[in-house]
DSSP file (Angstrom, degrees, kcal/mol; ACC not computed):
  #  RESIDUE AA STRUCTURE BP1 BP2  ACC     N-H-->O    O-->H-N    N-H-->O    O-->H-N    TCO  KAPPA ALPHA  PHI   PSI    X-CA   Y-CA   Z-CA
    1    1 A R              0   0    0      0, 0.0     0, 0.0     0, 0.0     0, 0.0   0.000 360.0 360.0 360.0 -45.2    6.0    8.2  214.1
    2    2 A T        -     0   0    0      2,-0.2     3,-0.1    33,-0.0    34,-0.0   0.616 360.0-118.5 -93.4 -13.4    3.7    5.2  214.5
    3    3 A G  S    S+     0   0    0      1,-0.3    33,-2.3    32,-0.1     2,-0.2   0.357  70.4 134.2  89.9  -5.5    0.5    7.0  213.3
    4    4 A A  E     +A   35   0A   0     31,-0.2    -1,-0.3    41,-0.1     2,-0.3  -0.553  29.7 178.3 -78.8 142.4   -1.2    6.4  216.7
    5    5 A F  E     +A   34   0A   0     29,-2.3    29,-2.2    -2,-0.2     2,-0.3  -0.962   4.0 170.3-136.6 157.1   -2.9    9.4  218.4
    6    6 A S  E     +A   33   0A   0     -2,-0.3     2,-0.3    27,-0.2    27,-0.2  -0.977   6.6 145.5-158.3 165.2   -4.9    9.7  221.7
    7    7 A G  E     -A   32   0A   0     25,-1.9    25,-2.5    -2,-0.3     2,-0.3  -0.945  28.9-120.1-176.3-169.2   -6.4   12.4  223.9
    8    8 A N  E     -A   31   0A   0     -2,-0.3     2,-0.3    23,-0.3    23,-0.2  -0.980  12.8-168.8-151.3 163.0   -9.3   13.1  226.1
    9    9 A F  E     -A   30   0A   0     21,-2.3    21,-3.2    -2,-0.3     2,-0.5  -0.959  22.2-122.3-147.6 163.3  -12.3   15.3  226.7
   10   10 A L  E     -A   29   0A   0     -2,-0.3     2,-0.5    19,-0.2    19,-0.2  -0.935  16.0-161.2-114.9 126.8  -14.8   16.0  229.5
   11   11 A L  E     -A   28   0A   0     17,-2.6    17,-2.7    -2,-0.5     2,-0.5  -0.913   6.8-169.9-103.4 132.2  -18.5   15.7  229.1
   12   12 A E  E     +A   27   0A   0     -2,-0.5     2,-0.3    15,-0.2    15,-0.2  -0.989  14.2 169.4-123.8 125.2  -20.7   17.5  231.7
   13   13 A D  E     -A   26   0A   0     13,-2.6    13,-2.8    -2,-0.5    12,-0.4  -0.915  36.8-103.9-134.8 157.8  -24.4   16.7  231.7
   14   14 A D        -     0   0    0     -2,-0.3     2,-1.0    11,-0.2     9,-0.2  -0.615  32.5-126.4 -77.3 138.0  -27.5   17.4  233.9
   15   15 A D    >   -     0   0    0      7,-0.5     3,-1.7    -2,-0.3     5,-0.1  -0.769  21.2-167.4 -84.7 103.3  -28.6   14.4  235.9
   16   16 A V  T 3  S+     0   0    0     -2,-1.0    42,-0.2    39,-0.4    -1,-0.2   0.563  79.5  72.4 -72.8  -5.0  -32.3   14.1  234.9
   17   17 A T  T 3  S+     0   0    0     40,-0.2    -1,-0.3    38,-0.1     2,-0.3   0.520  93.5  64.3 -85.5  -3.5  -33.0   11.7  237.8
   18   18 A T  S <  S-     0   0    0     -3,-1.7    40,-0.0     2,-0.2    -4,-0.0  -0.751  84.6-124.9-112.2 164.5  -32.7   14.6  240.3
   19   19 A S  S    S+     0   0    0     -2,-0.3     2,-0.1     2,-0.1    -1,-0.1   0.655  83.4  95.8 -80.5 -15.7  -34.8   17.7  240.7
   20   20 A K        -     0   0    0     -5,-0.1     2,-0.7     1,-0.1    -2,-0.2  -0.437  68.7-142.1 -74.4 149.0  -31.9   20.0  240.4
   21   21 A V        +     0   0    0     -2,-0.1     2,-0.3    -7,-0.1    -2,-0.1  -0.911  44.0 141.5-111.0 104.4  -31.0   21.6  237.1
   22   22 A N    >   -     0   0    0     -2,-0.7     3,-1.5    -7,-0.1    -7,-0.5  -0.929  43.2-153.3-147.8 114.2  -27.2   21.6  236.9
   23   23 A A  T 3  S+     0   0    0     -2,-0.3     3,-0.1     1,-0.3    -9,-0.1   0.512  95.2  55.7 -70.8  -2.2  -25.3   20.9  233.7
   24   24 A K  T 3  S+     0   0    0    -12,-0.1    -1,-0.3     1,-0.1   -10,-0.2   0.131  72.2 102.8-116.0  21.3  -22.3   19.7  235.7
   25   25 A E  S <  S+     0   0    0     -3,-1.5     2,-0.6   -12,-0.4   -11,-0.2   0.879  84.7  41.8 -72.1 -37.7  -24.0   17.0  237.8
   26   26 A I  E    S-A   13   0A   0    -13,-2.8   -13,-2.6    -4,-0.2     2,-0.5  -0.946  73.2-176.2-114.0 114.9  -22.6   14.1  235.7
   27   27 A R  E     -A   12   0A   0     -2,-0.6     2,-0.5   -15,-0.2   -15,-0.2  -0.941   1.8-176.8-113.1 130.2  -19.0   14.4  234.7
   28   28 A R  E     -A   11   0A   0    -17,-2.7   -17,-2.6    -2,-0.5     2,-0.7  -0.961  16.2-151.6-130.4 115.4  -17.4   11.9  232.4
   29   29 A A  E     -A   10   0A   0     -2,-0.5     2,-0.5   -19,-0.2   -19,-0.2  -0.772  22.5-161.2 -84.8 118.0  -13.8   12.0  231.4
   30   30 A I  E     -A    9   0A   0    -21,-3.2   -21,-2.3    -2,-0.7     2,-0.4  -0.870   8.1-158.4-109.8 131.4  -13.6   10.4  228.0
   31   31 A R  E     -A    8   0A   0     -2,-0.5    19,-0.7    19,-0.4     2,-0.3  -0.886  10.6-169.5-106.2 136.9  -10.4    9.0  226.4
   32   32 A Y  E     +AB   7  49A   0    -25,-2.5   -25,-1.9    -2,-0.4     2,-0.3  -0.878   6.0 177.9-122.4 157.7  -10.1    8.5  222.7
   33   33 A Q  E     +AB   6  48A   0     15,-2.0    15,-2.4    -2,-0.3     2,-0.3  -0.983  10.5 139.3-152.1 160.4   -7.5    6.8  220.5
   34   34 A G  E     -AB   5  47A   0    -29,-2.2   -29,-2.3    -2,-0.3     2,-0.3  -0.978  37.6 -98.7-177.4-172.3   -6.9    6.0  216.9
   35   35 A L  E     -AB   4  46A   0     11,-2.6    11,-2.7    -2,-0.3     2,-0.6  -0.962  23.4-125.7-131.3 147.8   -4.5    5.7  214.0
   36   36 A I  E     - B   0  45A   0    -33,-2.3     9,-0.3    -2,-0.3    -2,-0.0  -0.857  39.4-177.9 -91.6 124.3   -3.6    7.9  211.1
   37   37 A V  E     - B   0  44A   0      7,-3.3     7,-2.8    -2,-0.6     2,-0.3  -0.896  30.1-104.3-126.1 150.4   -4.1    5.9  207.9
   38   38 A P  E     - B   0  43A   0      0, 0.0     2,-0.4     0, 0.0     5,-0.3  -0.575  30.6-176.8 -75.3 135.4   -3.6    6.6  204.2
   39   39 A V  E >   - B   0  42A   0      3,-3.0     3,-1.9    -2,-0.3     2,-0.3  -0.893  64.4 -55.1-131.2  99.4   -6.7    7.2  202.2
   40   40 A G  T 3  S-     0   0    0     -2,-0.4    -1,-0.0     1,-0.3     0, 0.0  -0.522 120.5 -19.6  64.1-128.0   -5.8    7.7  198.5
   41   41 A A  T 3  S+     0   0    0     -2,-0.3    -1,-0.3    -3,-0.1     2,-0.2   0.443 132.7  62.3 -89.8  -1.0   -3.3   10.5  198.4
   42   42 A E  E <  S-B   39   0A   0     -3,-1.9    -3,-3.0    35,-0.0     2,-0.4  -0.545  76.1-122.5-115.5-179.7   -4.2   11.9  201.8
   43   43 A H  E     -B   38   0A   0     -5,-0.3     2,-0.3    -2,-0.2    34,-0.2  -0.958  20.6-168.7-126.7 146.8   -4.2   10.7  205.4
   44   44 A R  E     -B   37   0A   0     -7,-2.8    -7,-3.3    -2,-0.4     2,-0.6  -0.965  19.6-131.9-132.3 148.5   -7.1   10.4  207.9
   45   45 A G  E     +BC  36  75A   0     30,-2.2    30,-3.0    -2,-0.3     2,-0.4  -0.907  29.9 177.6 -99.8 124.2   -7.2    9.8  211.6
   46   46 A V  E     +BC  35  74A   0    -11,-2.7   -11,-2.6    -2,-0.6     2,-0.3  -0.984  17.2 121.4-127.5 138.7   -9.8    7.1  212.6
   47   47 A G  E     -BC  34  73A   0     26,-2.3    26,-2.0    -2,-0.4     2,-0.3  -0.864  39.4-113.5-167.4-160.0  -10.4    5.9  216.0
   48   48 A C  E     -BC  33  72A   0    -15,-2.4   -15,-2.0    24,-0.3     2,-0.3  -0.950   8.8-159.9-151.4 166.4  -12.9    5.3  218.8
   49   49 A F  E     -BC  32  71A   0     22,-1.9    22,-2.5    -2,-0.3     2,-0.4  -0.964  10.5-148.5-145.4 160.4  -14.0    6.3  222.3
   50   50 A M  E     + C   0  70A   0    -19,-0.7   -19,-0.4    -2,-0.3    20,-0.2  -0.985  18.6 170.2-131.5 143.4  -16.2    4.6  225.0
   51   51 A L  E     - C   0  69A   0     18,-2.3    18,-3.6    -2,-0.4     2,-0.2  -0.993  36.2-101.1-150.0 152.1  -18.4    6.3  227.6
   52   52 A P  E     - C   0  68A   0      0, 0.0    16,-0.2     0, 0.0     2,-0.1  -0.522  42.8-112.4 -74.1 142.5  -21.0    5.3  230.2
   53   53 A Q        -     0   0    0     14,-2.7    13,-0.2    -2,-0.2    12,-0.1  -0.402  31.4-112.0 -68.4 148.4  -24.6    6.0  229.2
   54   54 A I        -     0   0    0     -2,-0.1    -1,-0.1     1,-0.1   -39,-0.0  -0.664  36.6-103.0 -80.6 136.3  -26.4    8.7  231.2
   55   55 A P        -     0   0    0      0, 0.0   -39,-0.4     0, 0.0   -38,-0.1  -0.353  29.1-161.0 -58.6 136.9  -29.3    7.4  233.5
   56   56 A A        +     0   0    0      1,-0.2     2,-0.3   -40,-0.1    -2,-0.0   0.823  68.8  17.5 -91.3 -34.8  -32.7    8.2  231.8
   57   57 A V  S >  S-     0   0    0      4,-0.1     3,-2.0   -40,-0.0   -40,-0.2  -0.906  83.3-103.3-136.3 163.3  -35.0    7.9  234.9
   58   58 A S  T 3  S+     0   0    0     -2,-0.3   -41,-0.1     1,-0.3    -1,-0.0   0.710 116.8  60.9 -63.2 -21.0  -34.5    7.9  238.6
   59   59 A S  T 3  S+     0   0    0      2,-0.0    -1,-0.3     0, 0.0   -42,-0.0   0.581  85.5  98.9 -82.6  -8.8  -35.0    4.1  238.9
   60   60 A D  S <  S-     0   0    0     -3,-2.0     3,-0.1     1,-0.1     6,-0.1  -0.394  86.5 -98.1 -72.6 154.0  -31.9    3.6  236.6
   61   61 A P        -     0   0    0      0, 0.0    -1,-0.1     0, 0.0    -4,-0.1  -0.264  54.7 -82.6 -62.3 160.7  -28.5    2.7  238.2
   62   62 A P    >   -     0   0    0      0, 0.0     3,-2.4     0, 0.0     4,-0.1  -0.150  46.3 -96.9 -63.1 165.2  -26.1    5.7  238.6
   63   63 A A  G >  S+     0   0    0      1,-0.3     3,-1.3     2,-0.2   -10,-0.1   0.804 122.5  60.3 -57.0 -33.4  -23.9    6.8  235.7
   64   64 A N  G 3  S+     0   0    0      1,-0.3    -1,-0.3   -12,-0.1   -10,-0.1   0.544 109.0  44.4 -76.5  -2.3  -20.9    4.8  236.9
   65   65 A R  G <  S+     0   0    0     -3,-2.4    -1,-0.3   -12,-0.1    -2,-0.2   0.108  90.5 112.8-122.3  20.4  -23.0    1.6  236.6
   66   66 A Q  S <  S-     0   0    0     -3,-1.3   -12,-0.1   -13,-0.2    -3,-0.0  -0.461  78.2 -83.7 -87.4 161.6  -24.6    2.2  233.2
   67   67 A P        -     0   0    0      0, 0.0   -14,-2.7     0, 0.0     2,-0.5  -0.288  48.4-111.7 -59.7 152.1  -23.9    0.3  230.0
   68   68 A I  E     -C   52   0A   0    -16,-0.2     2,-0.2    -3,-0.1   -18,-0.0  -0.771  31.4-161.7 -92.1 129.8  -20.9    1.5  228.0
   69   69 A L  E     -C   51   0A   0    -18,-3.6   -18,-2.3    -2,-0.5     2,-0.3  -0.684   5.6-144.5-102.6 159.9  -21.5    3.2  224.7
   70   70 A S  E     -C   50   0A   0     -2,-0.2     2,-0.3   -20,-0.2   -20,-0.2  -0.899  14.5-176.7-124.8 158.5  -19.0    3.6  221.9
   71   71 A G  E     -C   49   0A   0    -22,-2.5   -22,-1.9    -2,-0.3     2,-0.3  -0.954  23.5-109.6-146.7 165.5  -18.4    6.4  219.4
   72   72 A A  E     -C   48   0A   0     -2,-0.3     2,-0.4   -24,-0.2   -24,-0.3  -0.706  15.8-153.4-100.2 149.1  -16.2    7.1  216.4
   73   73 A V  E     +C   47   0A   0    -26,-2.0   -26,-2.3    -2,-0.3     2,-0.4  -0.980  16.9 178.7-117.1 132.4  -13.3    9.6  216.1
   74   74 A L  E     -C   46   0A   0     -2,-0.4     2,-0.5   -28,-0.2   -28,-0.2  -0.964  12.5-169.4-140.4 121.3  -12.5   11.0  212.7
   75   75 A F  E     +C   45   0A   0    -30,-3.0   -30,-2.2    -2,-0.4     2,-0.3  -0.950  19.8 171.2-107.0 122.5   -9.9   13.5  211.8
   76   76 A E        -     0   0    0     -2,-0.5     2,-0.4   -32,-0.2   -32,-0.1  -0.905  35.6-114.3-129.2 156.2  -10.1   14.9  208.2
   77   77 A K              0   0    0     -2,-0.3   -35,-0.0   -34,-0.2    -2,-0.0  -0.772 360.0 360.0 -86.2 132.2   -8.4   17.6  206.2
   78   78 A D              0   0    0     -2,-0.4    -1,-0.1     0, 0.0     0, 0.0   0.465 360.0 360.0 -75.6 360.0  -10.9   20.4  205.2
């Protein structure tokens, strides 16, 4: 009705600062949001999400204290 959309996804990554190899050591639940907007004769969904950066080396702070990164969400018709 308003054109707003939202959702979430889960990112699971290996913590490279530990000696274990486990793709589920760092879990980040990411929420996205956006709006469906007219583009010419069609409509597109455009929005964004934000997530904490993964620590790169063992001396970095843990994932929950990392800088926040942003990304784009784009829904298009094929």
